[in-house]
C-alpha positions in Angstrom: 7.9 11.8 -15.2 6.1 13.0 -18.4 3.7 16.0 -18.1 0.9 14.0 -19.5 1.4 11.3 -16.9 1.4 13.9 -14.1 -1.8 15.5 -15.5 -3.6 12.2 -15.9 -3.1 11.4 -12.2 -4.5 14.7 -10.9 -8.1 13.5 -10.5 -6.8 10.4 -8.6 -4.9 12.4 -5.9 -8.0 13.2 -3.8 -8.9 9.5 -3.7 -5.6 8.5 -2.3 -4.2 11.5 -0.4 -5.9 10.5 2.9 -5.5 6.8 2.5 -1.9 6.2 1.4 0.3 3.5 2.7 3.0 4.6 5.1 5.6 4.6 2.3 3.9 7.4 0.4 3.0 9.2 3.6 6.7 9.4 4.2 7.7 10.1 0.7 4.9 12.7 0.2 3.9 11.0 -3.1 0.3 10.0 -4.1 1.4 7.1 -6.2 0.8 4.0 -4.0 -2.9 3.9 -4.5 -2.8 0.2 -4.8 -2.0 0.0 -1.2 -5.2 1.6 0.1 -6.1 0.0 3.4 -9.1 -2.4 3.5 -11.0 -4.0 6.3 -10.4 -7.8 6.0 -14.0 -8.4 7.0 -15.1 -6.7 3.8 -13.3 -8.9 1.3 -15.9 -11.6 0.6 -18.4 -10.0 -1.7 -16.1 -9.1 -4.5 -13.7 -12.1 -4.4 -12.5 -13.3 -7.8 -9.4 -15.5 -7.9 -6.8 -16.1 -10.6 -4.9 -19.3 -10.6 -1.3 -19.4 -11.7 0.5 -22.0 -13.8 3.3 -22.8 -11.4 3.4 -25.9 -9.3 2.9 -25.4 -5.6 5.8 -26.8 -3.5 4.1 -27.8 -0.2 7.2 -27.4 2.0 7.9 -24.0 0.6 4.3 -22.9 0.9 4.3 -23.7 4.7 7.7 -22.1 5.1 6.9 -18.9 3.2 3.5 -18.6 4.7 4.7 -19.0 8.3 7.6 -16.7 7.8 5.4 -13.9 6.4 2.9 -14.3 9.1 5.6 -14.0 11.8 6.9 -10.8 10.3 3.5 -9.2 10.0 2.4 -10.3 13.5 5.6 -8.8 15.0 4.7 -5.4 13.5 1.1 -5.5 14.8 1.7 -6.9 18.3 5.0 -5.5 19.5 5.8 -2.0 20.9 8.4 -0.2 18.9 9.5 3.3 18.0 12.1 4.8 15.8 13.1 6.6 12.7 12.9 5.2 9.2 14.0 6.4 5.8 12.2 5.9 2.5 14.2 6.0 -0.7 12.0 5.9 -3.8 12.2 7.5 -7.3 15.2 9.6 -6.4 13.6 10.9 -3.2 14.9 10.4 0.3 12.5 11.2 3.1 12.7 10.5 6.8 9.9 9.8 9.2 9.4 8.9 12.9 7.1 6.1 14.1 5.7 5.2 17.4 3.6 2.0 17.7 2.1 0.7 20.9 -0.4 -1.9 22.0 -1.9 -0.7 25.4 -4.6 -2.8 27.1 -5.5 -4.3 23.8 -5.7 -1.0 22.0 -3.4 -0.2 19.1 -1.9 3.3 19.0 0.3 4.6 16.3 1.8 7.9 15.1 3.9 8.5 12.0 5.3 12.0 11.2 7.4 13.1 8.2 10.5 15.1 9.0 11.1 16.4 5.5 9.0 18.4 3.1 5.4 19.1 3.9 4.5 18.1 7.4 2.2 15.1 7.7 1.1 13.3 10.8 -0.8 10.0 10.7 -2.3 8.9 14.0 -4.2 5.6 14.4 -6.3 4.5 17.3 -7.5 0.9 16.6 -9.6 1.1 13.4 -9.6 4.9 13.1 -7.0 6.7 11.2 -6.4 10.5 11.1 -4.1 12.2 8.7 -3.2 15.7 9.9 -1.9 18.2 7.3 -0.9 21.3 9.3 0.1 23.4 6.3 -3.4 22.9 4.8 -5.1 23.1 8.2 -6.8 19.8 7.3 -7.6 16.5 9.1 -8.7 13.6 7.1 -10.5 10.8 9.1 -11.0 7.3 8.0 -12.6 4.3 9.8 -10.0 1.8 9.0 -6.3 1.3 9.8 -3.4 1.0 7.4 -2.8 -2.7 8.0 0.0 -3.5 5.7 2.5 -0.6 5.4 6.1 -0.7 6.7 7.1 -2.5 8.8 4.1 -4.8 8.0 4.1 -7.1 5.0 1.0 -8.9 4.1 -1.8 -7.3 2.1 -4.1 -10.4 2.1 -3.7 -13.0 4.9 -4.5 -16.2 2.9 -2.9 -15.7 -0.5 -1.3 -18.6 -2.2 2.2 -17.2 -1.8 4.3 -20.2 -2.7 2.7 -20.5 -6.1 4.2 -17.2 -7.2 7.1 -16.6 -4.8 9.9 -18.6 -3.3 11.9 -18.0 -0.1 15.7 -17.9 0.1 17.8 -17.2 3.2 20.9 -15.1 2.7 22.6 -15.0 6.1 22.7 -12.3 8.7 23.6 -8.6 8.9 23.4 -5.8 11.4 20.8 -3.2 10.7 19.8 -0.2 12.9 21.9 -1.8 15.7 20.2 -5.2 15.6 21.3 -8.6 14.2 18.9 -9.4 11.4 18.1 -12.4 9.2 18.4 -11.5 5.5 15.8 -13.1 3.3 15.0 -12.9 -0.4 11.5 -13.4 -1.7 11.9 -14.3 -5.4 9.0 -14.1 -7.9 8.4 -17.1 -10.1 7.3 -14.9 -13.1 7.7 -11.4 -14.5 4.4 -10.1 -13.3 5.6 -9.1 -9.8 8.8 -7.8 -8.1 11.1 -9.5 -5.7 12.1 -8.4 -2.2 15.1 -8.5 0.0 14.1 -8.2 3.7 16.0 -7.7 7.0 14.2 -9.0 10.1 15.3 -8.7 13.7 16.3 -12.2 14.8 14.4 -12.5 18.0 11.2 -10.7 17.3 10.8 -11.1 13.5 10.2 -7.3 13.1 10.9 -6.0 9.7 13.9 -3.6 9.9 14.7 -3.0 6.3 13.0 -3.8 3.0 14.1 -3.5 -0.6 12.0 -4.0 -3.7 13.9 -5.5 -6.6 13.3 -5.8 -10.3 14.0 -8.8 -12.4 17.7 -7.9 -12.7 18.1 -7.4 -9.0 18.2 -3.6 -9.1 16.8 -1.9 -6.0 13.7 0.1 -7.0 12.6 1.2 -3.5 14.0 0.9 0.0 12.5 1.5 3.4 14.8 1.1 6.5 14.9 1.9 10.1 18.0 4.0 11.0 17.0 4.1 14.7 14.9 1.5 16.4 13.8 0.9 20.0 12.1 -2.5 20.5 11.2 -1.8 24.2 9.9 1.8 24.4 7.7 3.0 27.2 4.1 3.1 25.9 2.4 6.5 25.5 -1.4 6.2 25.8 -1.8 9.9 25.1 -0.2 9.5 21.7 -3.3 10.3 19.7 -4.6 13.2 21.9 -1.3 15.0 21.9 -1.0 14.8 18.1 -4.4 16.5 17.8 -3.4 19.4 20.1 -3.3 22.7 18.3 -5.7 21.6 15.5 -8.6 23.7 16.6 -10.2 25.3 13.6 -8.8 22.7 11.2 -11.2 21.5 8.5 -12.2 17.9 9.1 -12.9 15.7 6.1 -14.4 12.2 6.5 -13.4 9.8 3.7 -15.9 7.0 3.3 -16.0 4.1 0.9 -18.9 1.7 0.4 -18.4 -1.9 -0.5 -19.9 -3.0 -3.8 -19.5 -5.8 -6.3 -17.9 -5.8 -9.8 -21.3 -6.7 -11.2 -23.1 -3.9 -9.5 -20.4 -1.4 -10.7 -20.5 -2.8 -14.2 -16.9 -3.9 -14.4 -15.2 -7.3 -15.1 -12.0 -8.9 -16.4 -12.0 -10.7 -19.7 -9.0 -12.8 -18.4 -7.7 -13.2 -14.8 -4.3 -11.9 -14.1 -2.2 -14.9 -12.7 -2.0 -14.8 -8.9 -4.0 -11.6 -8.3 -7.2 -12.0 -6.4 -10.0 -9.4 -6.1 -9.8 -8.0 -2.6 -12.8 -5.6 -2.9 -14.5 -3.0 -5.0 -15.5 0.3 -3.5 -17.4 3.4 -4.4 -16.0 6.8 -3.3 -17.6 10.2 -3.6 -15.0 12.8 -4.7 -14.7 16.2 -6.3 -13.5 15.6 -9.9 -13.0 18.5 -12.3 -14.7 20.8 -9.8 -17.9 18.7 -9.6 -19.0 15.9 -7.2 -18.6 12.5 -8.8 -18.4 8.9 -7.9 -15.2 7.0 -8.4 -14.9 3.2 -8.3 -11.8 1.5 -6.9 -11.2 -2.2 -7.6 -8.3 -3.6 -5.6 -6.4 -6.8 -6.4 -3.5 -8.5 -4.5 -1.3 -11.6 -4.6 -0.7 -11.2 -0.9 2.5 -9.1 -1.3 1.9 -6.9 -4.4 -1.3 -5.1 -5.1 -2.9 -3.2 -7.9 -5.8 -0.7 -7.9 -8.0 0.2 -10.8 -9.7 3.6 -10.3 -12.6 4.4 -12.7 -14.0 7.9 -12.9 -15.7 10.3 -15.4 -13.4 11.1 -18.3 -12.0 14.6 -19.0 -11.0 15.8 -22.5 -7.5 16.7 -21.1 -6.8 13.2 -20.0 -4.7 11.3 -22.5 -5.1 7.5 -22.8 -1.9 5.6 -22.6 -0.1 8.2 -20.4 2.0 6.6 -17.8 3.8 7.5 -14.6 6.8 5.8 -12.9 8.2 6.5 -9.4 10.4 4.0 -7.6 8.7 0.6 -7.6 5.3 2.2 -8.5 3.8 2.4 -12.0 0.6 4.0 -13.2 -1.2 3.8 -16.5 -4.2 5.8 -17.8 -6.7 3.9 -20.0 -10.1 4.9 -21.6 -13.1 2.6 -21.3 -16.0 4.3 -23.1 -16.9 7.4 -21.2 -14.6 6.4 -18.3 -11.0 7.2 -17.5 -9.3 4.3 -15.7 -6.1 4.6 -13.8 -4.3 1.3 -13.1 -1.7 1.8 -10.4 0.5 -0.5 -8.3 4.0 -1.5 -7.1 4.3 -4.0 -9.9 6.0 -4.1 -13.3 4.4 -1.9 -16.1 3.6 -5.2 -17.9 1.2 -6.2 -15.1 -0.7 -3.0 -15.3 -1.1 -3.3 -19.0 -2.6 -6.8 -18.6 -5.1 -5.3 -16.2 -5.9 -2.4 -18.5 -6.3 -4.7 -21.5 -8.5 -7.2 -19.5 -10.8 -4.7 -17.9 -14.2 -4.5 -19.6 -17.6 -2.9 -19.0 -20.4 -5.3 -18.3 -23.2 -3.0 -19.2 
């Protein structure tokens, strides 16, 4: 990681520190900003689609769509607990997870076992990130819907146009017999995946992100897994014990439109749809400022564009790479724009080149 790249990302860290996907919670890295959780009900106002040039095989579309839905549904609806390990960018971090559905309520707790202690607790739509070392609790009114062991980022994406499914047999993983499946991209704008899913339930047990040469860029895998744990309804309340006196910070984002925020794309990026554009109030360079986040996804991969006031120390063209995640800093007039996502650097450059100010 170059120093310039690290510096350029500093103003982005507050925007993503409390809303990271589970992988970066476990890895302790603020680089998965593209995976910020969104409420599916808030996606309509900013929708902008990009069509691809690949033909759509109808049988593969149905097969891939139903397979992905089964995997994601298992992660949402089942009770499970265990230990999973994240390997990304040379780092290996272990976390525990407990996920229960009790009388229609979803309860979840994730805690890192390495490095700085972080505890994420979810009760239905509310998420709290507890940082004991900082004596801080960050509260958000949405749940991380698509972090490990979930898959889908947008539920109705045209998956088969940009990916194809390949079954690769069976292997044991974390003590369970799993189906091994490859999701292969049809172009070089997105990564591929190798996935291990428990045969009976469909729960994702292990996931690898692969580049175009098949090299593993990132891996998340259960090392211990219980698919029939006794539910613990007190999961959230116990996690909050001992936090008296902690600072509580509420992170809020308001839905907007690209037109209202003054941003557009000169050309669509194949396969990536606008999921939403949001305004966030943050402290930047020691002053309160408004940051705009524009989120795009092809259903599996996602990219975020963060636009905020520029600082003289920020160097356009600086880049950051960690595991499967890339980030790029661009200048657009008086604005600094960070483009970040678990996609090839080429894809981020296309977004940066296409982004334009409308007024």
